[in-house]
C-alpha positions as CSV (number, residue, x, y, z in Angstrom):
1,X,-38.3,28.9,10.0
2,X,-36.8,27.4,7.3
3,X,-34.5,24.6,8.6
4,X,-30.6,24.5,8.0
5,X,-29.2,22.3,5.3
6,X,-26.5,20.1,5.9
7,X,-24.3,19.7,2.8
8,X,-21.2,17.2,3.7
9,X,-18.6,18.1,1.3
10,X,-20.1,21.0,-0.6
11,X,-18.4,24.4,-0.8
12,X,-20.9,26.3,1.7
13,X,-20.5,27.3,5.0
14,X,-23.2,27.0,7.9
15,X,-24.6,30.6,8.6
16,X,-25.2,31.6,12.2
17,X,-29.1,31.5,11.7
18,X,-28.6,27.9,10.9
19,X,-26.3,27.1,13.7
20,X,-28.4,28.6,16.2
21,X,-31.6,26.1,15.5
22,X,-29.5,23.3,16.0
23,X,-26.9,24.3,18.8
24,X,-29.2,26.0,21.0
25,X,-31.8,23.2,21.2
26,X,-29.5,20.2,20.8
27,X,-26.2,21.2,22.1
28,X,-27.3,22.2,25.9
29,X,-25.6,19.4,28.1
30,X,-24.5,19.4,31.6
31,X,-20.8,19.3,31.4
32,X,-20.8,17.0,28.3
33,X,-22.1,18.9,25.5
34,X,-19.5,21.6,25.9
35,X,-17.0,19.4,27.7
36,X,-16.7,16.2,30.1
37,X,-17.1,16.5,33.6
38,X,-13.8,15.5,35.3
39,X,-12.3,12.0,35.0
40,X,-13.5,9.6,37.7
41,X,-10.8,8.0,40.2
42,X,-10.4,4.6,41.0
43,X,-11.5,4.5,44.4
44,X,-11.4,1.2,45.0
45,X,-10.7,-2.1,43.9
46,X,-13.5,-2.8,41.8
47,X,-12.6,-3.0,37.5
48,X,-13.2,-0.3,35.3
49,X,-15.7,-3.1,33.9
50,X,-18.3,-2.1,36.7
51,X,-18.0,1.7,37.0
52,X,-20.2,3.0,39.7
53,X,-20.2,-0.1,42.2
54,X,-18.5,2.0,44.9
55,X,-20.4,4.8,46.6
56,X,-18.3,7.6,45.5
57,X,-18.0,7.1,41.8
58,X,-21.3,7.3,40.2
59,X,-22.2,5.4,37.0
60,X,-24.3,6.1,34.1
61,X,-27.6,5.2,35.8
62,X,-26.8,7.4,38.6
63,X,-25.4,10.4,36.6
64,X,-28.9,9.9,34.5
65,X,-30.8,10.3,37.7
66,X,-28.8,13.3,38.8
67,X,-29.5,14.6,35.0
68,X,-33.1,14.4,35.6
69,X,-33.0,16.4,38.7
70,X,-30.7,19.1,37.1
71,X,-33.0,19.3,34.3
72,X,-36.2,19.9,36.7
73,X,-33.8,22.6,38.4
74,X,-32.7,24.4,35.3
75,X,-34.8,26.0,32.4
76,X,-31.9,26.3,30.1
77,X,-30.9,22.5,30.7
78,X,-34.5,21.7,30.1
79,X,-34.3,23.4,26.8
80,X,-32.0,20.7,25.3
81,X,-32.5,17.3,24.1
82,X,-32.4,14.8,26.9
83,X,-31.6,12.1,24.4
84,X,-28.3,14.0,23.1
85,X,-27.4,14.4,26.8
86,X,-27.8,11.0,28.0
87,X,-25.9,9.7,25.0
88,X,-22.9,12.4,26.2
89,X,-22.8,10.8,29.5
90,X,-22.8,7.2,28.0
91,X,-19.7,8.2,26.0
92,X,-18.2,9.4,28.9
93,X,-18.8,6.3,30.8
94,X,-17.6,4.1,27.9
95,X,-14.3,6.3,27.6
96,X,-13.9,5.9,31.6
97,X,-14.4,2.4,31.6
98,X,-11.7,2.2,28.3
99,X,-8.9,3.9,30.7
100,X,-9.0,1.9,33.1
101,X,-9.3,-1.4,31.3
102,X,-6.4,-3.4,32.1
103,X,-5.9,-5.3,29.3
104,X,-6.0,-2.7,26.7
105,X,-5.9,0.9,28.4
106,X,-7.1,4.0,26.5
107,X,-5.8,7.6,27.1
108,X,-7.5,9.5,29.8
109,X,-10.5,11.4,28.7
110,X,-9.9,15.1,28.1
111,X,-11.9,18.1,27.7
112,X,-13.4,18.9,24.3
113,X,-12.2,22.1,22.8
114,X,-14.4,24.4,20.7
115,X,-14.3,23.7,17.1
116,X,-13.1,20.2,17.4
117,X,-15.3,17.2,18.1
118,X,-18.3,19.2,17.7
119,X,-21.4,17.0,17.3
120,X,-24.1,15.0,18.9
121,X,-25.5,11.5,18.8
122,X,-29.8,10.4,18.3
123,X,-30.7,6.9,19.3
124,X,-33.9,5.6,19.3
125,X,-35.4,5.4,15.7
126,X,-39.2,5.4,15.5
127,X,-39.6,7.4,18.8
128,X,-36.6,10.2,19.0
129,X,-36.2,10.1,15.0
130,X,-37.1,9.4,11.9
131,X,-35.8,9.6,7.8
132,X,-37.6,10.3,4.8
133,X,-36.2,11.3,1.3
134,X,-37.4,14.1,-0.2
135,X,-35.8,14.3,-3.6
136,X,-32.8,12.1,-5.4
137,X,-30.2,14.2,-3.7
138,X,-31.9,15.4,-0.8
139,X,-33.2,13.9,2.5
140,X,-34.3,14.7,5.9
141,X,-33.8,13.7,9.4
142,X,-35.8,14.5,12.0
143,X,-33.8,15.9,15.1
144,X,-35.8,16.4,18.6
145,X,-35.8,20.0,19.6
146,X,-35.0,21.0,16.1
147,X,-37.5,19.5,13.9
148,X,-36.9,18.2,10.2
149,X,-33.3,19.0,9.1
150,X,-32.2,18.8,5.4
151,X,-28.9,16.8,4.2
152,X,-27.4,16.0,1.1
153,X,-28.0,12.2,0.5
154,X,-24.7,10.8,-0.6
155,X,-25.5,7.1,-0.5
156,X,-28.6,4.8,0.2
157,X,-28.9,4.5,4.0
158,X,-29.8,0.6,5.3
159,X,-32.8,-0.2,7.0
160,X,-30.9,-1.4,10.3
161,X,-30.0,2.0,11.0
162,X,-30.9,2.6,15.0
163,X,-28.8,5.7,15.4
164,X,-27.1,8.6,13.8
165,X,-24.6,11.1,14.7
166,X,-24.4,15.1,13.5
167,X,-20.9,16.2,13.5
168,X,-19.2,19.5,12.1
169,X,-15.5,19.4,11.1
170,X,-12.4,22.1,11.5
171,X,-13.6,23.2,7.9
172,X,-17.0,24.4,9.3
173,X,-18.7,21.3,7.5
174,X,-21.8,19.4,8.8
175,X,-21.8,16.0,8.7
176,X,-25.2,13.2,9.3
177,X,-23.9,9.4,9.5
178,X,-25.9,6.7,9.9
179,X,-24.7,4.2,12.5
180,X,-24.8,0.6,10.7
181,X,-21.8,-1.9,10.1
182,X,-21.7,-3.1,6.9
183,X,-20.5,-6.6,6.0
184,X,-17.2,-7.7,4.8
185,X,-16.4,-7.9,1.1
186,X,-16.7,-11.2,-0.2
187,X,-13.5,-13.3,-1.1
188,X,-12.8,-14.0,-4.7
189,X,-12.0,-17.5,-4.2
190,X,-9.2,-17.4,-6.9
191,X,-6.5,-18.6,-3.8
192,X,-4.1,-15.4,-4.9
193,X,-2.1,-13.7,-2.2
194,X,-0.8,-10.2,-2.3
195,X,1.8,-8.5,-0.1
196,X,2.0,-4.8,0.2
197,X,4.8,-2.7,1.1
198,X,3.9,0.6,2.6
199,X,6.6,3.6,1.9
200,X,6.4,7.4,1.6
201,X,7.7,7.9,-1.9
202,X,5.3,4.9,-2.9
203,X,2.2,5.0,-0.3
204,X,1.9,0.9,-1.5
205,X,3.7,-1.0,-3.5
206,X,2.0,-4.6,-4.2
207,X,3.6,-7.8,-5.2
208,X,1.7,-7.7,-8.5
209,X,4.5,-4.8,-9.7
210,X,1.6,-2.6,-9.1
211,X,2.4,1.3,-7.4
212,X,0.1,3.1,-5.2
213,X,0.5,7.0,-4.9
214,X,-1.9,8.4,-2.1
215,X,-3.0,11.8,-3.3
216,X,-2.0,14.8,-1.7
217,X,-2.4,18.7,-2.0
218,X,-1.2,19.9,-5.3
219,X,1.6,22.5,-5.4
220,X,-0.3,25.2,-5.8
221,X,-2.2,24.3,-2.7
222,X,0.7,23.8,-0.7
223,X,2.1,27.0,-1.4
224,X,-1.6,28.5,-0.4
225,X,-1.2,26.6,2.6
226,X,2.4,28.1,3.3
227,X,1.3,31.8,3.3
228,X,-1.7,30.7,5.3
229,X,0.4,29.6,8.0
230,X,3.1,32.9,7.7
231,X,0.0,35.3,7.9
232,X,-1.6,32.8,11.1
233,X,1.6,33.3,12.9
234,X,1.7,37.1,12.1
235,X,-2.1,37.7,13.3
236,X,-3.5,38.7,16.6
237,X,-4.8,35.8,19.0
238,X,-8.6,36.4,19.1
239,X,-8.6,38.6,16.1
240,X,-11.5,38.0,13.3
241,X,-8.4,37.9,11.0
242,X,-6.9,34.9,13.0
243,X,-10.1,33.1,12.5
244,X,-10.7,33.7,9.1
245,X,-7.2,32.6,8.4
246,X,-7.4,29.4,10.7
247,X,-10.7,28.7,8.9
248,X,-9.0,28.9,5.2
249,X,-5.9,26.5,6.8
250,X,-8.8,24.0,7.9
251,X,-10.4,23.9,4.8
252,X,-7.2,23.0,2.4
253,X,-6.4,20.2,5.5
254,X,-9.7,19.0,5.2
255,X,-9.4,18.9,1.2
256,X,-6.3,16.7,1.8
257,X,-7.6,14.6,4.5
258,X,-10.4,14.0,2.4
259,X,-8.3,12.6,-0.8
260,X,-6.8,10.5,1.6
261,X,-9.7,8.6,2.9
262,X,-11.3,8.4,-0.6
263,X,-7.7,6.9,-1.8
264,X,-7.9,4.5,1.1
265,X,-11.7,3.6,1.0
266,X,-11.5,2.7,-3.0
267,X,-8.0,0.8,-2.9
268,X,-9.1,-1.4,0.0
269,X,-12.2,-2.3,-1.5
270,X,-10.1,-2.8,-4.8
271,X,-7.2,-5.1,-3.0
272,X,-10.3,-7.1,-1.0
273,X,-12.2,-7.9,-4.2
274,X,-9.1,-9.1,-6.0
275,X,-7.0,-11.4,-3.6
276,X,-7.9,-14.1,-1.0
277,X,-5.1,-13.5,1.3
278,X,-3.4,-10.0,2.0
279,X,-0.3,-9.8,4.1
280,X,1.0,-6.5,4.8
281,X,4.1,-5.5,7.6
282,X,3.4,-5.2,11.3
283,X,4.3,-2.0,12.0
284,X,4.3,0.1,14.8
285,X,3.3,3.4,12.9
286,X,2.9,5.0,16.5
287,X,6.6,4.2,17.2
288,X,7.9,5.3,14.1
289,X,6.1,8.8,14.0
290,X,7.5,9.5,17.6
291,X,9.6,13.0,18.2
292,X,13.1,13.0,17.7
293,X,13.7,16.1,19.7
294,X,14.6,14.2,22.9
295,X,15.0,16.2,26.3
296,X,17.0,18.9,27.4
297,X,19.6,16.9,28.9
298,X,19.7,14.6,26.0
299,X,18.6,16.7,23.0
300,X,18.0,14.7,19.9
301,X,19.8,14.7,16.3
302,X,18.2,15.5,12.9
303,X,14.8,16.4,14.5
304,X,14.0,18.6,11.4
305,X,14.4,16.1,9.1
306,X,12.7,13.2,11.5
307,X,9.9,15.8,11.6
308,X,9.5,15.7,7.9
309,X,9.8,12.0,7.6
310,X,6.9,11.5,10.3
311,X,4.5,14.0,8.2
312,X,5.3,11.9,5.0
313,X,4.4,8.7,6.9
314,X,1.2,9.9,8.4
315,X,0.3,11.7,4.8
316,X,0.7,8.2,3.5
317,X,-2.1,7.0,5.2
318,X,-0.4,3.6,6.5
319,X,-2.7,2.8,9.4
320,X,-6.2,3.9,7.6
321,X,-5.5,1.6,4.7
322,X,-4.5,-1.2,7.0
323,X,-7.1,-0.9,9.2
324,X,-9.9,-0.8,6.4
325,X,-8.5,-3.7,5.1
326,X,-9.1,-5.6,8.2
327,X,-12.7,-4.4,8.3
328,X,-13.7,-5.2,4.6
329,X,-11.5,-8.4,4.2
330,X,-12.3,-9.7,8.0
331,X,-9.7,-13.0,8.5
332,X,-7.9,-12.4,5.2
333,X,-5.1,-10.1,6.3
334,X,-2.1,-11.5,7.9
335,X,0.6,-9.1,9.5
336,X,4.4,-10.2,8.8
337,X,7.2,-9.2,10.7
338,X,9.2,-6.5,8.8
339,X,12.3,-7.4,9.3
340,X,15.3,-7.3,6.5
341,X,12.0,-7.4,4.1
342,X,13.8,-4.7,1.9
343,X,17.1,-6.3,1.8
344,X,16.1,-9.7,1.1
345,X,16.0,-10.7,-2.5
346,X,12.9,-12.2,-3.9
347,X,14.6,-14.5,-6.1
348,X,17.3,-16.3,-4.4
349,X,17.1,-15.5,-0.7
350,X,20.1,-13.4,-0.3
351,X,20.0,-11.1,2.4
352,X,22.6,-8.0,2.0
353,X,22.0,-4.2,2.4
354,X,24.2,-3.4,-0.3
355,X,21.6,-4.8,-2.8
356,X,19.6,-1.9,-1.8
357,X,21.3,0.8,-4.2
358,X,18.5,3.6,-3.7
359,X,15.1,4.5,-2.4
360,X,13.5,2.7,-5.8
361,X,16.3,-0.1,-7.4
362,X,17.1,-3.2,-6.0
363,X,20.0,-5.4,-7.3
364,X,21.1,-8.2,-5.8
365,X,24.5,-9.0,-5.2
366,X,24.7,-12.6,-5.0
367,X,22.4,-13.4,-8.5
368,X,22.1,-10.2,-10.2
369,X,18.2,-9.6,-9.8
370,X,17.1,-6.1,-10.4
371,X,13.9,-4.5,-10.3
372,X,12.0,-2.1,-8.0
373,X,12.7,-1.9,-4.2
374,X,9.4,-1.5,-3.0
375,X,7.8,-4.1,-5.4
376,X,10.7,-6.6,-4.1
377,X,10.1,-6.0,-0.5
378,X,6.3,-6.4,-1.4
379,X,7.2,-10.2,-2.8
380,X,8.9,-11.1,0.5
381,X,5.9,-10.0,2.4
382,X,3.6,-11.9,0.3
383,X,5.9,-15.1,0.7
384,X,5.4,-14.5,4.3
385,X,9.2,-14.5,5.3
386,X,9.9,-13.5,8.6
387,X,13.6,-13.0,7.8
388,X,16.1,-12.9,11.0
389,X,19.5,-11.1,11.4
390,X,21.6,-13.8,10.3
391,X,18.8,-14.6,7.3
392,X,16.5,-17.2,6.6
393,X,13.4,-18.1,8.7
394,X,15.0,-18.8,12.0
395,X,14.6,-22.5,11.5
396,X,16.6,-23.4,7.9
397,X,20.0,-22.6,7.3
398,X,20.8,-18.8,6.9
399,X,20.8,-18.0,3.3
400,X,22.6,-14.8,3.2
401,X,26.1,-16.5,2.9
402,X,28.6,-16.2,-0.1
403,X,27.7,-18.6,-2.8
404,X,29.6,-21.7,-2.8
405,X,31.4,-24.6,-5.2
406,X,29.5,-27.7,-4.7
407,X,32.2,-29.8,-4.2
408,X,31.6,-33.8,-5.3
409,X,33.8,-36.7,-4.9
410,X,34.4,-38.4,-8.1
């Protein structure tokens, strides 16, 4: 029987016969491959770092023993890969531990939805899986209970890879990712410092004067997306037509997401290679993109405008760019307080909201300095200025006062 082909990024849908080879033999899992079991309750005073210490909350090892007993009693469960099922239980245990972590609590583990987060992980290279290269652009990976699975060889696989994960996104594309932590990008050693101001009209403005724009959907693609969304609103739930429209929308969203990720990867690599110190604003993106609709008793204002602003912020990839910079330039990324960085003149230090004439124009009311508003803010970020409400850095005297003549005694 011909093995299925995983071709991430290719314009090719996985057929039903290809999916049956992997899903029927791998995805079978007791409450984890299809959906996670109900979240455990904290039944005693033990911490989340030691789940399963009390008798009513089984941990990972106890769940694995229960899985072995269940596989012996149910043939349909034994038909799946035990490695995949155990790794699903491990993921669930880690999610529960993160949820009960008092220092850095995460969200409550939720039930997996069909079509989202599809995939599985295989560990144990040499025993459970292996890898070989067939040609220049084609490789094969061994999947338990499925055999050798072909995939498109898009980049070299490091020798230290001990596990891999196969996933399917909403657009129906399959991906295989080998778990390897890459090393950081080496610093150039030139002592240069760069400031990055993130915005909506300009995704990232550097203190060097460079303006970077995150690519998005084209005009024709946006028009097609709106037509598909209107068609989706009229389609009957559960119909084949609705499924086809949802898949077409998912392909457009995936195209936009791929462009944003590619831009963030290339931009972060270039910045990490050019500068020794990288300074960005410490923005709370989650709070900035929170909905403004309010409640029934206290409804919000300008809800549609705020929703459009939220989409623009998320579309610009603010968080993705900084996260990749922190991973590639470890220890070289500094976060600066964003207070009044867009109102401060990078030439004289004057702080005046009237200096920001428009989104793109900054003209200082004190010294007359004029330039791009985003670049001016990026220069303030590069200088590391944490401006207070009255101006200055909170230690030196305020610098946003009107200039006075210096009186000298003769």
